[in-house]
C-alpha positions in Angstrom: 0.1 0.0 0.0 3.0 2.3 0.9 4.4 2.0 -2.5 0.9 2.7 -4.2 0.8 5.9 -2.3 4.3 7.0 -3.2 3.2 6.3 -6.8 0.2 8.4 -6.7 2.1 11.5 -4.9 4.6 11.3 -7.6 2.4 11.7 -10.3 0.7 14.8 -8.5 3.9 16.7 -7.7 6.5 15.0 -9.2 7.9 14.3 -5.9 7.2 12.1 -2.4 6.7 14.8 0.1 7.8 13.1 3.9 7.1 15.3 6.4 7.7 14.3 9.9 8.3 16.2 13.3 12.0 16.0 13.3 11.8 17.9 9.9 10.4 21.0 10.9 13.5 23.2 11.1 14.7 21.9 7.7 11.6 23.0 5.6 11.3 26.3 7.0 12.7 28.5 9.8 10.0 29.7 12.0 11.0 33.2 11.5 10.1 33.3 7.7 6.6 34.3 8.8 7.5 37.4 10.7 9.6 38.7 7.7 8.5 37.4 4.4 6.6 40.0 2.4 5.5 39.3 -1.6 7.3 36.5 -3.5 3.6 34.8 -4.1 5.2 31.6 -5.5 7.8 31.2 -2.5 5.0 32.1 -0.2 2.7 29.6 -1.9 5.7 27.1 -1.3 6.4 27.8 2.4 2.6 27.8 3.0 2.8 24.2 2.1 5.8 23.3 4.3 4.1 25.5 7.4 0.9 23.4 6.9 2.5 20.6 6.9 4.8 21.0 9.9 1.3 22.4 11.7 -0.6 18.8 10.7 2.5 16.8 11.9 2.3 19.0 15.3 -1.0 18.2 16.0 -1.3 14.9 15.5 2.0 14.5 17.5 -0.2 16.7 20.5 -2.8 14.3 20.1 -0.5 11.3 20.9 0.8 13.4 24.0 -2.7 13.9 25.3 -3.2 9.9 24.9 0.2 8.4 25.9 2.0 11.4 27.8 5.5 12.7 26.2 7.5 10.2 24.0 10.2 8.3 26.1 8.8 9.1 29.5 8.0 7.1 32.1 4.7 7.0 33.6 2.8 3.7 35.0 -0.3 5.3 35.2 -0.7 5.9 31.1 -3.9 4.2 29.4 -1.7 3.9 26.1 1.8 3.8 24.6 3.5 5.0 21.6 4.0 2.6 18.9 6.3 3.6 16.3 5.7 5.9 13.2 4.3 5.0 9.6 4.4 7.0 6.0 0.7 7.6 5.5 -1.3 9.8 3.3 -3.3 12.8 3.9 -4.8 15.4 1.6 -3.2 19.0 1.5 -3.3 21.3 -1.4 -5.9 19.1 -3.5 -3.6 16.4 -3.5 -2.3 13.4 -1.3 1.0 13.8 0.5 2.8 11.4 2.8 3.4 12.4 6.2 5.2 10.6 9.3 2.0 9.4 11.2 2.7 8.7 15.0 1.0 5.6 16.1 -0.3 4.9 19.4 -1.5 1.5 21.0 -3.8 0.9 24.2 -2.8 -1.5 27.1 -4.6 -4.7 25.3 -2.5 -3.9 22.2 -5.2 -2.4 20.2 -4.2 0.9 18.0 -6.3 4.0 19.0 -7.1 6.0 15.6 -6.3 9.4 15.7 -9.0 12.0 15.4 -6.7 14.5 13.7 -5.5 11.9 11.1 -8.8 11.0 10.5 -9.7 14.7 9.7 -6.6 15.2 7.3 -7.1 12.1 5.4 -11.3 13.0 4.6 -10.4 14.9 1.3 -14.4 16.1 1.3 -14.1 17.4 4.8 -11.4 19.9 3.9 -12.3 23.1 2.8 -11.2 24.6 -0.5 -10.0 27.6 1.0 -7.4 26.1 3.2 -4.6 26.8 0.9 -5.7 30.2 0.4 -5.9 31.3 3.6 -2.6 29.7 4.5 -1.1 32.1 1.9 -2.9 34.8 2.7 -1.4 34.6 6.5 2.1 34.3 5.6 1.8 36.9 3.0 0.6 39.3 5.5 3.0 38.1 8.3 0.1 36.7 10.4 2.0 33.3 11.3 -0.9 32.8 14.0 -3.7 33.6 11.8 -2.2 31.0 9.1 -2.2 28.3 11.6 -5.6 29.0 12.8 -6.9 29.2 9.2 -5.4 26.1 8.5 -6.9 24.1 11.6 -10.3 25.5 11.1 -10.0 24.7 7.4 -9.7 20.9 8.6 -12.5 21.2 11.3 -10.4 21.2 14.1 -10.4 22.8 17.5 -8.0 25.9 17.6 -4.6 24.7 19.4 -1.9 26.5 20.5 1.0 25.1 19.0 3.5 27.9 17.8 5.6 27.2 20.8 6.5 24.0 19.4 7.9 25.4 16.5 9.9 27.7 18.1 11.6 25.0 20.4 12.1 22.5 17.8 13.8 24.9 15.6 15.9 26.4 18.6 16.7 22.6 19.2 17.9 21.9 15.3 20.0 24.9 15.9 21.6 23.7 19.1 22.4 20.1 17.5 24.1 21.6 14.8 26.4 24.0 16.9 27.1 21.5 19.4 27.2 18.3 17.1 30.0 16.0 18.2 32.9 15.3 15.8 35.2 12.9 17.6 33.7 9.9 15.9 34.2 11.5 12.3 36.5 10.0 9.7 37.6 12.9 7.7 40.1 13.4 4.9 39.5 17.0 3.9 37.9 20.3 5.3 36.0 23.1 3.4 36.3 26.6 5.0 34.5 29.6 3.5 33.1 32.7 4.5 29.3 33.7 3.1 28.3 37.1 3.3 24.7 36.6 4.3 22.4 39.5 5.1 25.1 42.0 6.1 27.0 39.3 8.2 29.8 37.5 7.8 29.2 33.7 8.6 32.2 31.1 8.3 31.4 27.7 7.5 33.2 24.3 7.9 32.0 21.2 5.9 34.0 18.0 6.4 34.8 15.6 3.5 34.9 12.2 5.0 36.8 9.1 3.8 34.0 7.8 2.2 33.6 10.8 0.2 30.4 11.9 1.9 30.2 15.6 3.2 28.9 17.0 6.5 28.4 20.3 8.2 31.0 21.0 11.1 29.9 24.3 12.0 29.5 27.8 11.3 30.3 31.2 13.2 28.9 34.5 12.8 30.8 37.5 12.6 31.0 40.9 11.2 33.7 39.8 8.8 35.8 37.4 7.5 38.7 38.3 10.3 41.4 36.1 11.9 39.4 35.7 15.4 36.1 34.8 14.2 38.0 32.0 12.2 39.8 30.8 14.8 37.0 30.6 17.2 35.3 28.4 14.6 38.3 26.1 14.6 38.8 26.1 18.1 35.2 25.2 18.7 35.4 22.3 16.1 38.3 21.3 18.3 36.4 21.4 21.2 33.3 19.5 20.2 36.1 16.6 19.4 37.8 17.1 16.1 41.3 15.0 15.7 43.6 17.6 15.1 46.3 14.7 14.4 44.9 13.3 11.2 45.9 14.7 8.0 43.9 16.4 6.3 43.7 18.8 3.2 42.0 21.9 4.2 40.3 23.8 1.0 40.0 27.5 1.7 38.9 30.6 0.0 41.1 33.1 -0.7 41.1 34.9 2.9 44.7 35.6 4.4 43.1 35.9 7.8 41.6 32.3 7.6 44.9 30.7 6.5 46.3 31.9 9.3 43.8 31.0 11.8 44.1 27.2 10.2 47.7 27.4 10.6 47.6 28.8 14.2 45.2 25.8 15.4 46.5 23.2 13.1 50.4 23.8 12.7 52.2 25.7 10.0 52.8 22.2 7.9 49.0 21.7 7.6 48.3 21.0 3.9 46.3 23.7 2.2 44.6 24.0 -1.2 43.5 27.5 -1.8 40.4 28.1 -4.1 41.2 28.2 -7.5 37.7 30.0 -8.5 38.1 32.5 -5.5 41.7 33.2 -7.2 40.5 33.7 -10.7 37.8 36.3 -9.3 40.1 38.2 -7.5 42.9 38.4 -10.2 39.9 39.6 -12.6 38.7 42.1 -10.3 42.1 44.0 -10.7 41.6 44.3 -14.3 39.6 46.5 -16.9 36.9 44.8 -18.5 39.0 44.2 -21.9 41.6 42.2 -20.1 39.4 40.0 -17.9 38.3 37.6 -20.2 41.8 36.7 -22.0 43.6 36.7 -18.7 41.2 34.5 -17.2 41.3 32.2 -19.8 44.9 31.6 -19.2 44.6 30.9 -15.8 41.7 28.6 -16.0 44.0 26.6 -19.0 47.1 26.3 -16.6 44.8 24.8 -13.4 43.6 22.4 -16.3 47.2 21.1 -16.9 48.0 17.5 -16.2 50.9 18.1 -14.2 52.3 20.5 -11.3 55.2 21.9 -13.2 53.3 22.9 -16.5 50.6 24.3 -14.6 53.1 26.3 -12.2 55.2 27.4 -15.3 52.0 28.7 -17.1 51.1 30.9 -14.1 54.3 32.0 -13.6 54.2 33.4 -17.2 50.7 35.0 -16.8 52.2 36.8 -13.9 55.0 38.2 -15.6 52.6 39.2 -18.3 50.3 40.7 -15.9 53.7 42.9 -14.3 53.5 45.0 -17.5 49.8 45.7 -17.9 48.6 45.7 -14.3 50.7 45.7 -11.3 48.0 44.9 -9.0 46.5 42.0 -10.8 49.9 40.2 -10.9 50.3 40.6 -7.0 46.9 39.2 -6.7 47.9 36.2 -8.8 51.1 35.8 -7.2 50.1 35.8 -3.6 49.4 32.2 -2.7 50.0 30.7 -6.0 51.7 27.9 -4.9 48.8 26.8 -2.5 46.5 27.0 -5.5 48.5 24.3 -6.9 48.6 22.0 -3.9 46.2 19.1 -5.3 48.6 19.3 -8.5 51.4 18.5 -6.5 50.0 15.7 -4.5 49.2 13.7 -7.7 45.3 14.2 -7.4 43.7 14.4 -10.9 40.1 13.7 -12.7 37.1 14.5 -10.9 38.5 14.2 -7.4 40.7 17.2 -8.6 37.7 19.4 -9.5 36.0 18.7 -6.6 38.9 19.8 -4.2 40.1 22.7 -6.2 37.0 25.3 -5.1 35.0 25.7 -2.1 31.7 25.6 -4.0 30.5 22.7 -2.0 29.5 25.4 0.6 28.3 28.0 -1.6 25.7 25.6 -2.8 24.4 24.9 0.8 23.1 28.6 0.8 21.6 28.6 -2.8 18.1 27.9 -1.8 18.0 30.2 1.3 19.5 33.3 -0.7 16.5 32.8 -3.0 13.8 32.4 -0.6 15.4 35.7 1.5 16.3 37.9 -1.2 13.2 40.1 -0.7 12.9 40.1 3.2 13.1 43.7 4.2 14.2 43.2 7.9 16.4 40.9 9.5 16.4 41.3 13.5 19.3 41.5 15.8 20.5 37.9 17.7 20.6 34.8 16.1 17.8 35.1 13.1 20.5 34.9 10.5 22.1 32.0 12.4 19.1 30.3 12.5 18.6 30.9 8.8 21.7 29.6 7.5 21.8 26.3 10.0 18.2 25.3 8.6 20.0 26.1 5.1 22.8 24.1 6.1 20.8 21.1 7.8 18.4 21.1 4.5 21.3 21.0 2.5 23.1 18.2 4.2 20.0 16.1 3.9 20.8 16.2 0.4 24.4 15.4 0.0 25.5 12.8 -2.3 29.2 11.8 -2.4 31.7 13.8 -4.0 32.5 13.5 -7.5 35.6 11.7 -8.0 35.0 9.7 -4.3 36.6 6.6 -5.9 40.2 8.5 -5.8 40.2 9.1 -1.9 42.4 6.4 -0.9 44.8 8.3 -3.3 44.5 11.2 -1.6 45.0 9.9 1.8 48.1 7.9 0.6 49.6 11.6 -0.8 48.9 13.0 2.7 50.7 10.5 4.5 53.7 10.7 1.9 53.8 14.3 2.2 53.9 14.0 6.5 56.7 11.2 6.1 58.4 13.2 3.9 58.5 16.2 6.6 59.3 13.8 9.0 62.5 12.5 7.2 63.6 16.2 6.3 63.4 17.2 9.8 65.6 14.3 10.8 
């Protein structure tokens, strides 16, 4: 039966929508309802997400009324939690799947949920439910939107907004305090992201199996050395092993490079983002030279060997010295570390993956789209909550990196580099 519902849902919307209590923050940070203005298409999508969160919370609330809080002992309770099941409901004129909690009585009979019964009845749902949700969110009246959805299904008004706030804050704390001691990493991407007037320094770990995981983020006014150092020290506090051989893929920030050296040692292996380097050089050039110079730099980075790539870049530096010394200095600065992956002998798809900090940029693409017309950002942790929500949502959809089959070669190269340094020191 479950497969049948999955198939029907795909026909209606092109994908299966699976919403559970634990997914609340991944779909939508609560604060959006307070600041969102306009954006009809986005408001509709957000309204769908909010509606499904309300439905999930209402079913959970009914279960707690019957069996008490989940995972708590209460010998006087008349029923017990009994797992959950993906079940169909009607929302926005289509069937969608939702994680339905199950409750059983002491005589081992399942207790039907009145809320689930209401959500499952297509005829009982008023046609104006989605319209009222959109109106409530577009006018930034979150409570009204929730009440309209509940009334639309014929359910009595229930105060559940506190549940959402608690869930969102809990998710933020979970990522900020995530234990890193059990991770087997070979690489760490770190980049500074400009997010609504604040700088967020984000760290993304690359596992030896090719999977990515968010390690943490730190908020500051600028991407200065202290902010970067605090992020790194916080990762170490939460268990990140500093004795392992990592390759750090960093943006062009000198402050970030310096902070990595202070925390992980001067001999740390660093790959500077080639994309950032190209952008920086172009930024020093007049338009008539930008395309030709960028093509030369890109061609150098695509060369197979370290020697060829370095020679080509150095020739470009000499050429730039004649036409624009500032651009030449920009390319010269950190040039050697933009070729670290060449020197390690990494080629193919893995080289392409490790040459930029793009995996971090992609984490924020959805959030930038949704928030581009937000008019007012409040002080405190609002930006951080949005950023955490974006990272968690992106993390759920992470795939193994391109070129992951060559990661053993990367690990071997990093180990050999360490051995060579020890031999040289001896």
